[in-house]
C-alpha positions as CSV (number, residue, x, y, z in Angstrom):
1,M,0.0,0.0,0.0
2,R,1.5,3.3,-1.0
3,H,1.1,6.5,0.9
4,V,-0.3,9.5,-0.9
5,C,0.2,13.0,0.5
6,G,-2.2,14.7,-1.9
7,P,-1.8,17.2,-4.7
8,P,1.5,19.1,-5.2
9,R,1.8,22.8,-4.3
10,A,2.0,25.3,-7.2
11,N,5.8,25.5,-7.0
12,E,6.1,21.7,-7.0
13,L,3.8,21.5,-10.0
14,K,6.0,23.9,-11.9
15,G,9.1,21.9,-11.1
16,L,7.4,18.7,-12.3
17,Q,6.4,20.3,-15.6
18,E,9.9,21.6,-16.1
19,A,11.3,18.1,-15.4
20,V,9.3,16.4,-18.2
21,A,9.1,19.2,-20.7
22,P,12.5,18.4,-22.4
23,L,10.9,15.0,-23.3
24,G,8.0,16.7,-24.9
25,C,5.6,15.6,-22.1
26,T,2.6,17.1,-20.6
27,F,0.3,15.7,-17.9
28,T,-3.0,16.4,-16.2
29,E,-2.7,14.3,-13.1
30,V,0.1,14.0,-10.5
31,N,0.2,12.4,-7.1
32,K,2.5,13.5,-4.3
33,E,3.5,10.1,-2.8
34,T,5.8,11.4,-0.1
35,D,7.4,14.7,0.7
36,N,10.2,13.7,-1.7
37,R,8.5,11.7,-4.4
38,F,5.9,12.4,-7.0
39,E,4.0,10.1,-9.5
40,I,2.8,11.2,-12.9
41,N,0.5,8.7,-14.7
42,D,-0.3,8.7,-18.3
43,A,1.8,11.7,-19.4
44,T,1.5,12.5,-23.1
45,C,4.9,12.7,-24.7
46,T,6.2,13.1,-28.2
47,A,7.4,9.4,-28.0
48,G,4.1,8.1,-26.6
49,Q,2.4,7.7,-23.2
50,Y,4.5,7.3,-20.1
51,D,4.4,7.1,-16.3
52,F,7.0,8.8,-14.2
53,K,8.4,8.8,-10.7
54,I,10.2,12.1,-9.9
55,D,12.1,12.9,-6.7
56,G,12.0,16.0,-4.6
57,K,14.8,17.6,-6.6
58,Y,12.6,17.1,-9.8
59,R,14.8,14.4,-11.2
60,I,13.2,11.6,-13.2
61,I,14.0,8.4,-11.3
62,L,11.7,6.1,-13.2
63,M,10.1,6.4,-16.7
64,D,7.8,3.6,-17.7
65,I,5.7,3.0,-20.8
66,G,2.1,3.8,-19.8
67,D,-0.7,1.2,-20.1
C-alpha cells in the first residue's frame, strides 16, 4: 500500500512540468506520494504515453511506458 500526500503545491507542479518538458511531455494528473517523491501517470509525450516517478529535486527516477 502506498502513501499519498495529496496534490502538489504550485511551485512543485512547476518543477514537475519543467522536469518532463524536455521529453515533450505534458500531464493532467500528478500524485505526491511522499514529501520527496511524485508520481505522474499517463503523461502524453512526443514518443508516446509514459508514467514517471520524480524525486524532490525534480529528477526523473523512473520512466515507464504507460498502459
